[in-house]
KEDREN-307167 format. One record per residue (C-alpha): residue number from 1; x negated, y negated, z; residue in three letters. Coordinates in Angstrom, 3 decimals. Example, Ala and Ser with C-alpha at 12.3 -4.5 7.8 and 13.67 -1.06 7.14 Angstrom:
KEDREN-307167
NODE / 1 / -12.300 / 4.500 / 7.800 / ALA;
NODE / 2 / -13.670 / 1.060 / 7.140 / SER;
This chain:
KEDREN-307167
NODE / 1 / -0.003 / 0.012 / 0.009 / MET;
NODE / 2 / -1.371 / -3.403 / -0.884 / THR;
NODE / 3 / -1.382 / -6.473 / 1.313 / VAL;
NODE / 4 / 1.207 / -7.981 / -0.972 / ASN;
NODE / 5 / 3.516 / -5.013 / -0.582 / SER;
NODE / 6 / 3.123 / -5.135 / 3.210 / GLN;
NODE / 7 / 4.508 / -8.680 / 3.315 / SER;
NODE / 8 / 7.594 / -7.750 / 1.282 / LEU;
NODE / 9 / 10.777 / -6.434 / 2.848 / SER;
NODE / 10 / 12.100 / -3.048 / 1.688 / GLN;
NODE / 11 / 14.826 / -4.831 / -0.220 / LYS;
NODE / 12 / 12.300 / -7.031 / -2.023 / GLN;
NODE / 13 / 10.203 / -3.973 / -2.955 / ILE;
NODE / 14 / 13.267 / -2.160 / -4.303 / GLU;
NODE / 15 / 14.314 / -5.302 / -6.198 / ARG;
NODE / 16 / 10.843 / -5.571 / -7.738 / ARG;
NODE / 17 / 10.839 / -1.882 / -8.685 / ASN;
NODE / 18 / 14.248 / -2.185 / -10.391 / ASN;
NODE / 19 / 13.307 / -5.186 / -12.497 / LYS;
NODE / 20 / 13.562 / -4.721 / -16.246 / VAL;
NODE / 21 / 12.013 / -7.330 / -18.522 / ALA;
NODE / 22 / 14.537 / -8.517 / -21.081 / LEU;
NODE / 23 / 11.785 / -10.280 / -23.002 / PHE;
NODE / 24 / 8.240 / -9.151 / -23.585 / SER;
NODE / 25 / 5.522 / -11.407 / -22.189 / THR;
NODE / 26 / 4.922 / -12.905 / -25.630 / GLN;
NODE / 27 / 8.621 / -13.448 / -26.290 / GLU;
NODE / 28 / 9.044 / -15.080 / -22.881 / PHE;
NODE / 29 / 6.071 / -17.346 / -23.491 / SER;
NODE / 30 / 7.417 / -18.404 / -26.837 / ASN;
NODE / 31 / 10.828 / -19.063 / -25.434 / LEU;
NODE / 32 / 9.386 / -20.983 / -22.510 / HIS;
NODE / 33 / 7.323 / -23.240 / -24.807 / ILE;
NODE / 34 / 10.294 / -23.816 / -27.115 / TRP;
NODE / 35 / 12.480 / -24.727 / -24.169 / PHE;
NODE / 36 / 9.836 / -26.918 / -22.566 / TYR;
NODE / 37 / 9.274 / -28.888 / -25.790 / ASN;
NODE / 38 / 13.021 / -29.417 / -26.202 / ASN;
NODE / 39 / 13.360 / -30.597 / -22.625 / VAL;
NODE / 40 / 10.567 / -33.100 / -23.183 / LEU;
NODE / 41 / 12.685 / -34.593 / -25.951 / ASP;
NODE / 42 / 15.410 / -35.296 / -23.335 / LEU;
NODE / 43 / 13.100 / -37.947 / -21.761 / LYS;
NODE / 44 / 14.151 / -37.214 / -18.270 / LEU;
NODE / 45 / 12.906 / -39.260 / -15.283 / SER;
NODE / 46 / 10.702 / -37.436 / -12.839 / ASN;
NODE / 47 / 13.575 / -37.105 / -10.340 / GLU;
NODE / 48 / 16.042 / -35.850 / -12.920 / VAL;
NODE / 49 / 13.476 / -33.481 / -14.411 / GLU;
NODE / 50 / 12.927 / -31.932 / -10.992 / GLU;
NODE / 51 / 16.680 / -31.488 / -10.425 / GLN;
NODE / 52 / 17.182 / -30.162 / -13.967 / TYR;
NODE / 53 / 14.289 / -27.703 / -13.609 / GLY;
NODE / 54 / 15.758 / -26.372 / -10.408 / HIS;
NODE / 55 / 19.177 / -25.800 / -12.078 / ILE;
NODE / 56 / 17.610 / -24.090 / -15.086 / ILE;
NODE / 57 / 15.348 / -21.906 / -12.963 / SER;
NODE / 58 / 18.208 / -20.830 / -10.644 / LYS;
NODE / 59 / 20.436 / -19.622 / -13.465 / TYR;
NODE / 60 / 17.771 / -18.251 / -15.845 / THR;
NODE / 61 / 16.529 / -16.133 / -12.933 / TYR;
NODE / 62 / 20.063 / -14.705 / -12.548 / LYS;
NODE / 63 / 20.140 / -14.008 / -16.329 / MET;
NODE / 64 / 16.767 / -12.297 / -16.147 / SER;
NODE / 65 / 18.178 / -9.757 / -13.641 / ARG;
NODE / 66 / 21.320 / -8.777 / -15.499 / LEU;
NODE / 67 / 19.925 / -5.587 / -17.012 / ASP;
NODE / 68 / 17.883 / -4.415 / -14.054 / ASP;
NODE / 69 / 17.833 / -0.655 / -13.363 / LYS;
NODE / 70 / 20.059 / -1.161 / -10.336 / ASP;
NODE / 71 / 22.595 / -3.331 / -12.223 / SER;
NODE / 72 / 26.086 / -1.914 / -12.676 / ASP;
NODE / 73 / 26.876 / -4.291 / -15.549 / TYR;
NODE / 74 / 28.065 / -2.887 / -18.838 / THR;
NODE / 75 / 26.808 / -4.562 / -21.995 / TYR;
NODE / 76 / 30.125 / -6.459 / -22.273 / GLY;
NODE / 77 / 29.876 / -7.629 / -18.726 / GLU;
NODE / 78 / 26.313 / -8.812 / -19.274 / MET;
NODE / 79 / 27.422 / -10.824 / -22.286 / VAL;
NODE / 80 / 30.305 / -12.417 / -20.319 / GLU;
NODE / 81 / 27.868 / -13.149 / -17.424 / ARG;
NODE / 82 / 25.463 / -14.939 / -19.809 / VAL;
NODE / 83 / 28.333 / -17.110 / -21.053 / HIS;
NODE / 84 / 29.378 / -17.799 / -17.445 / SER;
NODE / 85 / 25.890 / -18.681 / -16.258 / LEU;
NODE / 86 / 25.388 / -21.109 / -19.197 / VAL;
NODE / 87 / 28.696 / -22.750 / -18.305 / ARG;
NODE / 88 / 27.399 / -23.109 / -14.749 / GLU;
NODE / 89 / 24.143 / -24.621 / -15.981 / ILE;
NODE / 90 / 26.104 / -27.107 / -18.091 / ASN;
NODE / 91 / 28.454 / -28.035 / -15.172 / MET;
NODE / 92 / 25.590 / -28.646 / -12.818 / GLU;
NODE / 93 / 23.478 / -30.468 / -15.371 / SER;
NODE / 94 / 26.164 / -32.864 / -16.644 / LYS;
NODE / 95 / 26.279 / -35.171 / -13.560 / PRO;
NODE / 96 / 22.498 / -35.809 / -13.643 / ILE;
NODE / 97 / 22.114 / -36.453 / -17.339 / LEU;
NODE / 98 / 23.164 / -39.408 / -19.509 / THR;
NODE / 99 / 25.691 / -38.681 / -22.262 / ILE;
NODE / 100 / 22.956 / -38.459 / -24.919 / LYS;
NODE / 101 / 20.798 / -36.236 / -22.707 / GLN;
NODE / 102 / 23.729 / -33.951 / -21.954 / TYR;
NODE / 103 / 24.661 / -33.651 / -25.642 / ASN;
NODE / 104 / 21.082 / -32.759 / -26.436 / ASP;
NODE / 105 / 20.961 / -30.385 / -23.525 / HIS;
NODE / 106 / 24.164 / -28.678 / -24.798 / ALA;
NODE / 107 / 22.471 / -28.067 / -28.170 / LYS;
NODE / 108 / 19.441 / -26.592 / -26.440 / ILE;
NODE / 109 / 21.677 / -24.328 / -24.363 / MET;
NODE / 110 / 23.576 / -23.100 / -27.480 / ILE;
NODE / 111 / 20.299 / -21.978 / -28.985 / ASN;
NODE / 112 / 18.998 / -20.576 / -25.709 / PHE;
NODE / 113 / 22.190 / -18.614 / -25.027 / LYS;
NODE / 114 / 22.175 / -17.174 / -28.525 / GLN;
NODE / 115 / 18.547 / -16.013 / -28.090 / THR;
NODE / 116 / 19.487 / -14.233 / -24.850 / VAL;
NODE / 117 / 22.608 / -12.682 / -26.396 / LEU;
NODE / 118 / 20.641 / -11.525 / -29.434 / ASN;
NODE / 119 / 18.099 / -9.872 / -27.155 / LYS;
NODE / 120 / 20.777 / -8.179 / -25.055 / LEU;
NODE / 121 / 22.438 / -6.920 / -28.229 / GLU;
NODE / 122 / 19.178 / -5.578 / -29.556 / PHE;
NODE / 123 / 18.371 / -3.805 / -26.290 / LYS;
NODE / 124 / 21.884 / -2.406 / -26.166 / ASN;
NODE / 125 / 21.586 / -1.046 / -29.704 / SER;
NODE / 126 / 18.361 / 0.684 / -28.750 / GLN;
NODE / 127 / 19.899 / 2.415 / -25.719 / THR;
NODE / 128 / 23.093 / 3.482 / -27.552 / VAL;
NODE / 129 / 21.197 / 5.412 / -30.226 / LYS;
């Protein structure tokens, strides 16, 4: 057992062991860079950028865990959950963004959501075969 493992609770260890990567490291890096560059175009103040980053991180983390080994979600439920999580991102982001920033954010989220849904569909098609 490593020192890192010793500091984790049993639940944290189980959670880590059940994690399934939806995106490969390279895919995640590319998506992260794309998203980051688009967020730069929003021209957020430091304070808003911090709030926005927290919102995005909170919900993208939830998305990243949808297909974990211990998840009981069906493919259809995962798709609905992605739609729901993006709606939550939009609702929480709207009050902190200007109208133009929000409209640009909404366009980013449409593309982001479609990327996640495409990947879920691909993974589902691989497991159904």
